[in-house]
N, C-alpha and C positions, 0 to 999 in steps of 0.2 A: 589421357586425351584420345579423342578418336580423330582421326585425320579426315579432312573433308576435301582435300585436294584431289581433283578428279583424275589427274595423271601425275606420275613421278616427275618431278622437276630436276633439271640438271644442276641448278643453283638456287639456294635459298638464302635470301637476305633477311637478318632478324634484326629488328630495331626496337630496343626497349625505350619506352617513352613515359615521362612524367611531367604534366603541366607544360606542354609545348605547343599550345594551340597557335601561336604566332609564328612559330618556325615551320609548321607542317606544309603551308603552301610553298615555301622556298625550298623545302625538302622534295617536294613533288616536281619542281622545276629541275631541280638537281638530277633526280632519277631519270627524268625524261631527256636530259642532255646526254646521258651515257646509254641510251636505248640499244644504239648499234654496237657498242663495245661489249654488251652482255649477252649471254647465251639466250636464244629465243625462249627456251623452256626455263624461265626463271619466275620464281614466286616471291612475294614480299609478305613478311609477318610482322605486324606491329603488335607489340605487347604494351598495353595501357595500364601502368603499374599505379591504379587507383588514382587517377588524375581527378582534381576538383574543379578544372576549367572547361573549356569546350574541345578538349583534345579529340575525344571520341567523334564528335560531330564533324570536325575538320578532317580527320582521317577518312570518313566516310565520303568526302567530297574529292578525294584524290583521284585524279584521272590519269591512268596510265595503260599501256598495252598488256602489262603483266597482270595475272590474277594476284589478288592480295587478301589477307585475312586480318582481322582485328581480334585480339583477345583481350578482353576486359577482366582485370582482377576485382575482386570484392572490395579490396581495400589496398593500400600501399604497403606491398610486401618486400619491397627493396630491389636494387639493381641486379644483384645475383639470382634472385628468383625470377625475375623478367626475363634474363638471359636464358636461364633453364627453361622456362616455358616455350620459349621461341625455339630452342633447340629440340625439346621434345616434339614439337609440332612440325618441324620441318621434314620435308620429302627429298630434299635434294641430295644428288650425290656429293656436292660440296657445299658447305654451310659458312656464310660469313655473319659475323656479328659486329655491329657498329652502332654508335650512338646516333640519335636523331638530331644533334645539334649542329650538324655541317662541319664539325671538327674533324671528323674522319673523313679523308678524301676518297671519294668513289673511284677515281681514276687508278687506284692501286689494285683494285679488284681483278682486272684482266691480268695483271702481273701475278697476283696469287694463284689464278687459276692455271697459268703457264707453269707455275712452279709444282703445282699438284701433278700436272701431266707429266713432269720431269721425274716424278717419283716421290715427291714429299707429302707426308701425310698431315702436318700440321704447319701452317704459316702464321707466324708470330710478327706483330709490329712493335717497333720501339721508337718512341718519340725523340727527335733529335734537336728540336728547338723548343724551349721551355718559356719563351717570351709570353706565351698565352696563360701561363700559371703564375699567379702571385707569389711573392717571396716566402710568405709563411707556409703556403701549401706545399711549394718546393722543398723548404726545410724538412717538414713533416714526412714528405714523400721519400725523400733521400734517407732519412733516419729509419723509417719504416723498412725499406729495402735493405740497408746495411744490417739491421738488426735481425730480420728473418733469415737473411742469408747465411749470417753467422750461425744461427741457432738451427736452422733447417737442413735435413738431409738432401731434400731437393731444392735446388736453386731456383728462385723467382726471379724472371728477367727485370732487371732494373730499367726504370722508365718505360716499363711495357705497358699495354692497354687491353681494353677488352675489345679492340679491333683486330680480329684474327679470323682465320678460316681453318676449316677441318674437313678431311674426306668422310665418307660414311664410315670407313672402318675406325678411324680414330675416334669419331663421334659415338659409335656404338660402344666402345670401350668406356669412353668418358660417363655416358649415361647408365653404365652398369655399375657405377660405384654407389654403394647404398647410403653413404652418410647423410644425415639431414642437413647439416651445416655446410653448405657449399662455398669453397674458395676456390673459383674455377681457375684462377691464374696459377695457382699452385697445383691443382689436380691435372690440368692439361699437360703441364711439364712432368708430373709424376708417372703418367701412363707410359711415356717413354718412346712413343712412335717418332719416326724420322721427321725432325722439325727443322726448319730454317727461319731465320729472322731477317725482317727487311726494315729499313729505316723509313720514317715518314715525318713530314713537318705538319703538325697540327695547324689547322686554320683558326683564326680568331671567331668566336662566337657572334653571330650576326644579329641575334635577338635573344633577349632574356639573360639570366644568370645560371651559373652551375647550381645543380640540385644536390650536388655532393658536399655536404656541410662537414665541418670538423669532427662533429660528433659521428657522423657516418662513416668517415674515414677512420676514426678510433675503432668503431665497431668492427669494420672490415679488418683492421689490423689485428685485433684480438681474435677474430675467427680464423684469419690467416695464420696466425702464430699457434693457436691451439689446435688446428687441424693439420698443420704441416710438420710439427715436431714436438717430441717429448723431452728434448734436451734441457729446457728450462727447469723442469722438475728435478731431474738429476743434478743439475749444477746447483739449485737451490739446496738439495740434500748435502752435496759435497761441502758447499760453503758453510752450511750449518754446523756440520761436523768439525771444520776448521775453526769456528768461532767457538765451538764448546771446548775444543783443545787449548786454545788461547786464554778462555775464561778458567779452565781448570789449572793451567800453569800460574795464572795470576793469583788464584785462590791458594795454591800451594805457597807462593811467594809470601801473601798476607799472613799465612799461618806461621811461616817461618820467622818473619819479622816480629810477630806478635809474641811467640814464645822463647824464641832463641836470639832476637836481636834487641832493637831498642824498644819495641813494644808500640811504636807509633809508625803509622804508614802514611807517607806524605802523598799529596797530590789528589785529594778527593775531587777536586774540580775536574781534573783530567779524567778520574775514573766515571764521574757523572756523564762527561763528554762522550767517553767510549760506550757507556750504557745506552745513550740516547742514539748513538750511531747504530749499535746492534739493534736496538729496538726499531729503528727505521728500517733497516734491511729485513728483519723478521717480518714487519707489517707488509712490506713489499713482496716478501715470498708468500705470506698467507694470501695477499691479493691475487697473486699468480695462481696459487693453488685454487683459489675460489673461481678464477676464470676456466681452470679446466673442469672443475666440478660443475660449473654453469653449462660447460660444453656436454658434459656427459648426461646431465640432466635433460637437455634438449634433445639428445639423441635417443634417451630411453623413453621420451613421451612419444616419439614416433609420429608426430603430426605432420601432414602435408606441408610443404614448403610454401604453397600458396592455394588460393580457391579462385576459381574462374566464374565470374558472375554471369557473363554471356560472351558470344563469339558472333561475328558477322563476316560474310564472305562477299566479295565483290562480285563473283561469277559463280 
């Protein structure tokens, strides 16, 4: 993408948006509330992730002293792609990504900037109050973080969010990573720059519902796992060897009983049960290998992560 910002900003705020026409006027008010607390050279970047409502029209009505840009995707490419597009388009020395649903409080941004000026390259946020998340989502989120942190070489911040800030040095490193499948939460921690974590309490949604469905969460989890670690492949290989050794021992036992014992092997029901258990594990491992093959396939296609149908600049 070619940058159209007239002069380099000190701060870039990146908002990925999908079907949020009702919340945009409220977002506009919230931004204007913090005008005096943000640098004068601040730019706003709204990435419209293929919205099917009037999100684009509402974004054009935003009134603020800051220059802003709207990037319209040709279709819905997903939250990670929208974040990436905004990061690529940003010109600020410091870049903050946050959702447009007002659950990420803008009043934390001055604290983020202060920490950057103290020498931190990356400022991550961690949710400390999960009352805004339903129980089933909490369960799957905790399960995902436990699972990926056991298997991954790079730890992913538990209860982390896409509300974060990076300085230009860390952002340049992040954008240099060539993979097509982006799992930004893992990639940002993998680059290894000086990082600090600050807690925050998410606000309740004032309008609409979360666009992050269970299927999208599952897809993100699979992307995160396959992009962060190869341990599952090695573990499945080790477990398969153990199963093979146990099966070989049992086969030797059956042959011994058949030719040198009573000739009758008891417990065929238990044998069938063991076969079903082993078959289940093998099916699981095949599915896991399939997920890695799909990741490799996506990488080899080398397709762009998104297409921009149009852009709009306020100034």
